C-alpha positions in Angstrom: 20.4 17.7 -35.7 18.3 15.9 -33.1 21.4 14.6 -31.3 22.7 18.2 -31.0 19.4 19.5 -29.6 19.3 16.6 -27.1 22.9 17.3 -25.9 22.1 21.0 -25.6 19.0 20.3 -23.6 20.8 18.0 -21.2 23.6 20.6 -20.7 20.9 23.3 -20.1 19.2 21.1 -17.5 22.5 20.3 -15.8 23.4 24.0 -15.6 19.9 24.9 -14.3 20.2 22.2 -11.6 23.7 23.5 -10.6 22.5 27.1 -10.4 19.5 26.1 -8.3 21.7 24.2 -5.9 24.1 27.2 -5.7 21.2 29.6 -5.0 19.7 27.4 -2.3 23.1 27.0 -0.7 23.8 30.8 -0.7 20.3 31.6 0.7 20.7 29.0 3.4 24.2 30.1 4.3 23.1 33.8 4.5 20.1 33.0 6.7 22.2 30.9 9.0 24.8 33.6 9.2 22.2 36.2 10.1 20.6 33.9 12.7 24.0 33.2 14.2 24.6 36.9 14.5 21.3 37.4 16.4 22.2 34.5 18.7 25.6 36.0 19.5 24.0 39.4 20.2 21.5 37.9 22.6 24.4 36.2 24.5 26.3 39.5 24.7 23.2 41.3 26.0 22.7 38.6 28.6 26.3 38.9 29.7 26.0 42.7 29.9 22.9 42.4 32.1 24.7 40.0 34.4 27.7 42.4 34.7 25.4 45.3 35.4 23.5 43.3 38.1 26.7 42.2 39.7 28.1 45.8 39.7 24.9 46.9 41.4 25.3 44.3 44.1 28.9 45.3 44.7 27.9 49.0 45.0 25.3 48.1 47.6 27.9 46.4 49.9 
């Protein structure tokens, strides 16, 4: 009976470790995805500001 308990404990620990790795990966992936979205939005905003500024300069000519 002790061998069976030892095997079950080892399997349980392996499953916990696998789940922990999966959760950490998912959290990291999601945070990176969100940060990437904010970075892209900042780039778009900068480009829109440049376009607006250039249009104003063209209108002044």
